[in-house]
N, C-alpha and C positions, 0 to 999 in steps of 0.2 A: 625563139628558143632561148636567146640570151636574156631576155627580160625577166622571166621567172627565176633564173639562176641569179641574176643581179639582185632581185628582191630578197632572195634567200641569203645572199652574202651580206647585204645590208642588215638584215635582221640578226644574223649571227654576230656581226660586228657590234651591233647595239648591245646584245646580250653580253658579249665578252667585255665590252667597255664598262657596262653597268656592274657586272660581277667583280671586275677588277677594282672599280671605284668603291665597292662595298667594303673591301678589306681595310683600306686606310680610313674610311669614314667610321667604321666600327672602332678603330684604334684611336680615333680622335685627331688624326693627322690631316683629315680632309673634311670640310664642312659638307654634310650630306645634302642640305638644301642647295648649296652651290653646285655640287656634282649633279644633282637632279636637274637643275636648270640647264647646265651645259649639255647633258645627255639628251634632254628634251629638245633643245635647239638643234642638235645634230640629227636626231631622229626625225624631227619635223622637216628639216631640209631634205632628208633622204626620202621620206614617205609622208608627205603632208596630208594625204587622204586617209591615213590610218592613225589618227590621234589616239583613239581609245586603245588600240593594240600597242602603240608605242608606250603608253602609260603602263599597261600591264607588264610589258617586257621589262621596262625600267624598274618597276616596283618589285617584281619577282627576282630579277637578277641582283638588285641592290640588297634585297633581303638574304639571298643565298650567299652573296659575297660577305655580308656582315657577320655571317656565322663563323667566318675565319678572319679575325682581325689581323691586319697586316701593318706592323709598326715600321715606319720608314726610317727611323733613326738608326744610324749605324750601317746603312746600305749605301753603296756607291754605284 
């Protein structure tokens, strides 16, 4: 019972992280290729058997996050 829930939580975590990273990447405060590598490593660690799905999640969430640039300057 716990295993499917854990998979869902990991997928949601990956989406949230990628969406969040998309904002600073769009604003130029975060290098998107670097963010993509870090997200890919985290997703691969969590779900090594789902590489293609990991890539789709990261691509879609980064694209969605980049629609709302997030400038980090002036934030504490």
